[in-house]
C-alpha positions in Angstrom: 10.1 -8.5 18.4 11.2 -5.0 19.4 8.4 -2.5 19.1 7.4 1.0 20.3 5.1 1.1 23.3 2.1 2.3 21.3 2.7 -0.4 18.6 3.0 -3.1 21.3 -0.3 -2.0 22.9 -2.0 -2.1 19.5 -0.7 -5.6 18.8 -1.8 -6.8 22.2 -5.3 -5.6 21.5 -5.2 -7.3 18.1 -4.1 -10.6 19.7 -6.9 -10.3 22.3 -9.4 -9.8 19.5 -8.1 -12.8 17.5 -8.2 -14.9 20.6 -11.8 -13.9 21.5 -12.9 -14.7 17.9 -11.1 -18.1 18.0 -8.8 -17.1 15.1 -5.9 -18.3 17.2 -5.7 -20.6 20.2 -5.0 -19.4 23.8 -1.6 -21.1 23.6 -0.7 -19.2 20.4 -1.9 -15.9 21.9 0.3 -16.5 24.9 3.3 -17.2 22.8 2.7 -14.1 20.7 2.4 -11.9 23.7 5.7 -13.3 25.1 7.5 -12.4 21.9 6.5 -8.7 22.1 9.2 -6.5 23.6 9.0 -2.7 24.1 12.0 -0.8 22.7 13.4 1.4 25.5 15.1 3.9 23.3 15.3 4.5 19.6 19.0 4.7 18.9 18.4 4.6 15.1 16.7 8.0 15.3 19.6 9.4 17.3 22.0 8.0 14.7 20.1 9.7 11.9 20.0 13.1 13.6 23.7 12.8 14.7 24.9 12.1 11.2 22.7 14.8 9.7 24.1 17.3 12.2 27.7 16.1 11.5 27.4 16.5 7.8 25.8 19.9 8.1 28.5 21.1 10.5 31.2 19.8 8.1 29.4 21.6 5.2 29.2 24.8 7.2 32.8 24.6 8.1 33.8 24.4 4.5 31.4 27.2 3.4 32.8 29.5 6.2 36.3 28.7 5.1 35.7 29.4 1.4 33.5 32.5 2.0 35.6 34.2 4.6 37.7 36.6 2.6 40.1 37.5 5.4 40.7 33.8 6.3 41.2 32.9 2.6 43.7 35.7 2.1 45.6 34.5 5.1 45.7 30.9 3.8 46.7 32.1 0.3 49.5 34.3 1.9 51.1 31.4 3.8 50.3 28.6 1.4 50.2 30.4 -2.0 47.0 28.6 -2.8 45.2 29.9 -5.9 41.6 29.2 -7.1 42.8 26.4 -9.4 44.7 24.9 -6.5 41.5 25.0 -4.4 39.7 23.4 -7.3 42.2 20.5 -7.4 42.1 20.0 -3.6 38.3 19.9 -3.5 38.2 17.5 -6.5 40.7 15.2 -4.8 38.8 15.4 -1.5 35.5 14.5 -3.2 37.0 11.6 -5.1 38.6 10.3 -1.8 35.3 10.5 0.0 33.5 8.6 -2.8 36.3 6.0 -2.9 36.1 5.6 0.9 32.3 5.2 0.6 32.7 2.5 -2.0 35.0 0.6 0.3 32.5 1.1 3.2 29.6 -0.3 1.1 31.5 -3.6 0.7 32.4 -3.9 4.3 29.6 -2.1 6.3 26.5 -3.3 4.4 24.3 -2.6 7.5 25.3 1.0 8.1 23.2 2.9 5.6 23.0 6.0 7.7 26.8 6.4 7.9 27.2 5.5 4.3 24.6 8.1 3.2 26.3 10.8 5.3 29.5 10.1 3.4 27.7 10.3 0.1 26.1 13.7 1.1 29.5 15.0 2.1 31.0 13.8 -1.2 28.2 15.4 -3.1 28.8 18.8 -1.4 32.5 18.6 -2.1 31.9 17.8 -5.7 29.5 20.8 -6.1 32.2 23.0 -4.4 34.9 21.7 -6.8 32.6 22.4 -9.9 32.0 25.9 -8.6 35.7 26.5 -8.1 36.6 25.0 -11.5 34.1 27.4 -13.1 35.7 30.3 -11.2 39.2 29.2 -12.1 38.4 29.1 -15.9 36.2 32.3 -15.6 33.0 30.7 -17.0 29.3 30.9 -16.0 29.5 34.6 -15.1 26.5 35.0 -12.8 24.9 32.1 -14.7 24.7 29.6 -11.9 22.4 27.3 -13.8 25.5 26.0 -15.7 27.1 25.0 -12.4 23.9 23.4 -11.1 23.4 21.5 -14.4 26.9 20.0 -14.3 26.3 19.1 -10.7 23.0 17.5 -11.6 24.7 15.3 -14.2 27.4 14.3 -11.7 24.7 13.4 -9.1 22.7 11.3 -11.5 25.8 9.4 -12.5 26.9 8.9 -8.9 23.4 7.8 -7.8 23.3 5.2 -10.5 26.9 4.0 -9.7 26.1 3.8 -5.9 22.5 2.9 -6.3 21.8 5.6 -3.9 18.3 7.2 -3.3 20.0 10.0 -1.3 22.0 11.1 -4.4 19.0 10.7 -6.6 17.1 13.0 -4.3 19.9 15.5 -4.5 20.0 15.3 -8.3 16.3 16.2 -8.4 16.8 19.1 -6.1 19.8 20.2 -8.1 17.8 19.9 -11.3 15.2 22.1 -9.7 17.8 24.7 -8.9 19.1 24.5 -12.5 15.6 25.2 -13.8 15.0 28.0 -11.3 18.3 29.7 -12.0 17.9 29.3 -15.8 14.4 31.0 -15.8 15.7 33.8 -13.5 18.4 34.6 -16.2 15.7 35.2 -18.8 13.1 37.2 -16.8 11.7 40.4 -18.2 11.7 43.7 -16.5 8.6 42.7 -14.4 10.5 39.6 -13.2 8.2 37.3 -15.2 9.2 34.3 -17.3 6.5 33.7 -20.0 4.0 35.4 -17.6 4.9 33.2 -14.7 6.6 34.2 -11.4 9.1 31.8 -9.8 6.5 29.8 -7.9 4.2 29.2 -10.9 7.2 28.1 -13.0 7.6 25.0 -10.8 4.1 23.7 -11.8 5.3 22.9 -15.4 8.6 21.8 -13.9 6.7 19.2 -11.8 5.0 18.0 -15.0 8.5 17.5 -16.6 9.4 15.3 -13.6 6.2 13.3 -14.0 7.1 12.7 -17.7 10.6 11.7 -16.7 9.0 9.2 -14.3 7.7 7.1 -17.3 11.3 6.7 -18.4 12.6 6.0 -14.9 10.0 3.2 -14.5 11.0 1.5 -17.7 14.7 1.8 -17.5 16.2 -1.2 -15.7 19.0 0.8 -14.1 16.8 3.7 -12.9 13.8 1.6 -11.8 15.0 1.5 -8.2 14.4 5.3 -8.0 10.8 5.3 -9.3 9.2 5.6 -5.8 11.4 8.4 -4.6 11.1 10.2 -8.0 7.3 9.9 -7.8 7.2 11.3 -4.2 9.4 14.3 -5.1 7.4 15.0 -8.2 4.2 15.1 -6.1 5.7 17.2 -3.3 7.1 19.8 -5.7 3.8 20.1 -7.5 1.7 20.4 -4.4 4.1 22.7 -2.6 4.2 25.1 -5.6 0.4 25.0 -5.8 0.0 25.6 -2.0 2.5 28.6 -2.1 0.6 30.0 -5.1 -2.6 29.9 -3.0 -0.8 32.2 -0.5 1.3 34.5 -2.7 -0.3 34.2 -6.1 1.4 35.0 -9.4 3.1 38.2 -8.1 6.8 39.1 -8.3 6.9 42.1 -6.0 6.1 42.2 -2.3 4.4 45.6 -2.5 2.0 44.4 -5.2 1.1 41.3 -3.2 0.5 43.4 -0.1 -2.0 45.6 -1.9 -4.5 42.8 -2.7 -6.8 41.0 -0.3 -6.6 37.3 0.5 -9.8 36.6 -1.5 -7.7 37.5 -4.6 -6.0 34.1 -4.2 -9.2 32.1 -3.7 -9.0 30.6 -7.2 -5.6 29.0 -6.4 -7.0 27.7 -3.1 -10.0 26.1 -5.0 -7.6 24.6 -7.5 -5.5 23.1 -4.7 -8.7 21.7 -3.0 -10.0 20.1 -6.2 -6.5 18.7 -7.1 -6.1 17.2 -3.7 -9.6 15.6 -3.8 -8.9 14.2 -7.3 -5.5 12.9 -6.0 -7.2 11.2 -3.0 -9.8 9.6 -5.3 -7.2 8.3 -7.7 -5.1 7.0 -4.8 -8.0 5.1 -3.2 -9.2 3.8 -6.6 -5.8 2.5 -7.6 -4.6 1.6 -4.1 -1.8 4.2 -4.6 -1.2 5.2 -1.0 1.6 7.6 -2.0 -0.6 10.0 -3.9 -3.5 9.4 -1.6 -1.5 10.4 1.5 0.3 13.3 0.0 -3.0 14.7 -1.4 -4.7 14.3 1.9 -1.8 16.1 3.7 -2.1 19.1 1.4 -5.9 19.1 1.6 -5.5 19.5 5.4 -2.6 22.0 5.0 -4.8 24.0 2.5 -7.7 23.9 4.9 -5.6 25.1 7.8 -4.0 27.9 5.7 -7.5 29.2 4.7 -8.6 29.0 8.3 -5.7 31.2 9.4 -6.2 33.6 6.5 -9.9 34.2 7.0 -10.5 33.7 10.7 -7.4 34.9 12.5 -8.6 38.5 12.7 -12.4 38.2 13.2 -12.3 35.4 15.8 -11.2 35.7 19.5 -7.9 33.9 19.9 -9.3 31.5 22.5 -12.1 30.5 20.2 -9.7 30.3 17.3 -7.4 27.8 19.0 -10.3 25.8 20.5 -11.7 25.2 17.1 -8.2 24.2 15.9 -7.8 21.8 18.8 -11.2 20.2 18.0 -10.2 19.9 14.4 -6.9 18.2 15.1 -8.6 15.9 17.7 -11.2 14.9 15.1 -8.5 14.2 12.5 -6.4 12.2 14.9 -9.4 10.2 16.2 -10.5 9.3 12.6 -7.0 8.5 11.5 -6.4 6.2 14.5 -9.7 4.3 13.8 -8.9 3.9 10.1 -5.3 2.7 10.9 -6.5 0.2 13.5 -9.2 -1.1 11.1 -6.7 -1.5 8.2 -4.2 -3.2 10.6 -6.8 -5.7 11.9 -8.1 -6.4 8.4 -4.7 -7.1 7.0 -3.5 -9.2 9.9 -6.9 -11.0 10.1 -6.7 -11.9 6.4 -3.1 -13.1 6.8 -4.1 -15.3 9.7 
């Protein structure tokens, strides 16, 4: 069994504990210790980062190519390429990438990182092709929500076809961009949309995602995305609430700068209470997703308030010393809880 060094040490301590309590025999303990091997290097992590960088570099190369006016004019001069030709080329490229990915999925079943990188590249190419088709037919003038909405539909269809969580995540993000761009188009002179700035608008948007989750859970085709959809809904909700506790419901920087930090204390309290309720619900229903995300934002909120209220009055050495003690306390408690849960689970299984 290949393990990280810290996981191996933890398992060895667990085996020693089971052996001392006569849960397992000395011979069984010896055999279990012999099966533990420390992983020397995590090549999977390297592969993940390498493919992410590769896709980002490919995307940047295409963006630079399409956005560089001089380079585009040079290409058009020698190749006579028009916007509609660019649209056709990008569409063909995206179809080829998805076709290649479909073939790879049949042959390379155990290469999810590579396959997902191909899907991400195909998704970007399809978004680019939709953008250029809109430009070619002179539609969606400065109304980018139309382009984002079409891309959302495409990503949803592709995620179902490929059964891909990566594409489903992209479809949620694209849906969020559609919503944001749509509300921006209907802002009033004060840049409010029904009395909400851009941050506050994503609170009702997260509620829409939660409502969609009921359908995702019950639909047999979409059921595989329920966990990811749930996580994204929570992250969007908590992130919007956390940013509101910093910036409030303001649309202009100069207005935000004129008020003190205590003006946002209501949002901070709402975030604290919401996080506590989320942790309670998570522990009550054994829902570790909402419990962990709520705990994370409870700590983030606590640290944010600490920086806001004590950065100026406290000496910096005292400030960071308190911060060090705080993180040590959290790490120590987390390690004890994790070890206790691990021992309980494995002791029960034994």
